[in-house]
N, C-alpha and C positions, 0 to 999 in steps of 0.2 A: 503494501500500500505507500503513493506518496501522500503524505503524509497532508504536504500540504498543497495537490491537488483537492484532497476531499476537505480541508478546512475550506476553504473557495468554493467547491460544490454546495455546503451547507451556510456557508455564508449569506445574511439579512438581514433587510433593515427588521427595526426594531414591531413598527407595525407590521411586517409579515411576519417575524416572527410568532409572535402572540395572537392570532388567527386559529392558532393549534389549541387553542382556550376557549373550548363552551359551556354553556349552559350547567350548571351543576357543578363543575372540578374542583376541588381542592387543586389550589397550588397552591406550593413554597414557595415563598421569599428564603427563604434561610435567619442566621444569626447576625444583627448586626452590620458587619462591613460588607456580605456576600448578600445586601438587598441589593435589585436589580434597579435604577436607577432608571433607566431608559425604557425597561419595558411596563414597568408597574407606569410609566407615564404610557405608555401605548395599551395599556391595558384598559387604561382609565378610560382610555379616547373610545373603548368600546363600551361605554354606560348602557347609550340606548342601543343596543344589540344582543348585550345578556340578562338572565338572569340565576342567582341561587349561584353564581359563581363566590368561594371563598378560601382566603387570605389566610396561609398561614405567616409568621412571621414575628420576631424577636428586639428587643433594642435597636426600632428605629430609631438615626441616627438625623437625618432627614425629612419633610415631608415626606408626609404618607399618599399619592397621589387619586387610590385607591377610593381612598376617606376624603380628601376636600377636593377630590372631583361627584362624589354620591355621598352630599350629605345626608340624602332620605334613605339612603343605602337598601335602592331599587335593586339595587345591580350586583354590588359587591358586601360581603359578612368582612374585617377585618380582626382577627384573630389573632394575641401573644400570648409567647409564654413566658415573657421577662418582659416586662415595660420599663421602659427607659424615661425618662421626661417628656417628651412627645408624646409618650407610646397609654401614659398616666391620667393625663392632659383628654386627650383622644378615649378614654373608656370613661372618665369625669363626666366626659363632653354627649357619651350615646355613643359615639364613633367607632368604639372599638369595643373584642370582649377578651378577656383574659380567662385564658385558662389554668387554671392552680395543677402545679407540674412540680415530679423531686427534679431537680435538671443533673443529675445521675442516673437519675430512668431517660431519660429523655430517646438518647439513640435506641428506648428499644423500645415504646410508642411503636416507631414505621418498623422494629424490626415484627414483632405479634398483628402488624394489621391496626393499632389503636388510630392511627396517624395514617389513613389513602393517601396519596398525594398521584395525582394525574399528571400537574406538567410540576415539573420542579423548574424555576429561575435564578440566576444565583450567577452572581461577581466571580469569576475567578482573575489568576493572574492569565499572561500571554500565553500562550502552545508556546515551547519546547520542540526541539530539532525529535525531535523522537518520540512526538506527538500530545504528550502529555501535557492538562491544564492544570496547575499549582491553586490550593483550596486558599494557599496564603493567609491572610489571620483569622480568618474563621470556622477553621475544623475542629467542632467541637463534636456535633453530630452527624458531620455533612454527607459523610458516607452511610450510612441508614439512610439517609435524608434520600441520596440518589437511588438506592439500589432501589427502594419502594415504589419511588417512581416510572410511571408512563413513558414520556416523554421527558428532553431535556435543554432546557435551556440554557445556553454561559454564554455569560456576559461579559465580558473581555476587559479589564485594564491594568491597561499596563503602570500604574498607579500602583494596584495593589503588591506588597509583596510577597515574593517568593520565601517560603516556611519550612526550612527541610524537616519533611519527620518520616513517617514509617510506608507503607507499602497504601495505607488507604490514604493522604495524603496530596492522590488527584485523578484523575478521568481524565480514560484515551480518546482520540476526535472518534475513533469508531463507536463509542460507549453515547456519543451525544448525537443531538437527533437536529439542532440548530446550531446556533453561532452567532452574535451580535456586537459589532462594536463601539466602545462609550472612555473614551479618555477626560473622561470630568476629574476634577481633584477627590480622594472620599473628601467623606467628611470627619468633623474633628471633632469629639466629647467636649464640650468646656464645661472646668471642671464648677462646682457643686456648688451652691451657694451654704453657707455654714451660720445658721443661728446660733442663735446663746445658750439654745437648750442643746443644739447637736452637741457642744462645747464639755457641757453640764454630763453628757452620758458619757459623753467619753472620757472625763475627768474621772467619771467612777469606774472604769474600765480600764483605766491605764493602770492601778496597781496593782491588778493582777497576773501582771505581764511582766517574762524576765528575761531576761540573758538566757537565747536557746529557743525559745519554742517558736511553734508555727505557728502565721497566723492566715485566713482566711480572709480578705478584707472584698465588702458588698462593693452599691454603687450609692454613694447620696456621699452630704456633708457630716455624719455622723463616723462613717469608717475614715473620713477626710481627715476628720478633729482627731483622730488616733491615727492616725500616719505621722501628722505632723509634732505628737508630743511622741512619737520615736526617732522621729529624725532628730527631734530637740533634747532629747534624751543619752543616757551613756550605756543605751543598752548594746548588746555584742549579739555577732551570731544570731540575728531575727532572721526565719524563714519565712518569706512570702509568698500566695498564689493569691492572684486572683480575679473573677469574671471576666473584669471589665476597672479600668483606672476611670474616675468620673472629675 
């Protein structure tokens, strides 16, 4: 297979690619930076043609056009696993629905058929010489999502960093149904505002920390306040992981 010929054969405009979505489908946008900006805009433009299209995503970092362009939810239902500040605003305004879940089980929901995927459309890095697209910064349950999908559309963005991992960090052009290109800069998540309450809660937590502990910091002002206290302290050998910085 000539992977470059295959790429050109599958290369489409966003408008052409989203024609694969039909009424009643489940569409998965993936998580955070895998959000497909150009495909989301093109799908939202089909508002008057579609009914009961259910979109699933998590931690939106830019405006979601299937929400913005369909405020009465006549065509699209936007569902989130985890909520960013933008998603929480959508949920509070009745524009999105939260799916309760345990993140460590997220991949298994797709594997066990609890999260059907008719169309997966996700942003990835450019194809390499072997025909592989790297998942980049959103390799949480990307493989399980794509394995569950009937159709896969890759939105290629050259700004997506290449993250080396295991064999489950990429997909081959032969497994992709369509490719679109979008070189818009990836969104940045701005630091969350820190309230006095956030600082007080962090102050109660900090005395329980000691050198050598491992922490998980979540999203928002309170975790950021804890992190600031650690930075300003004399604690050493702190292990830390986070789902996302804010």
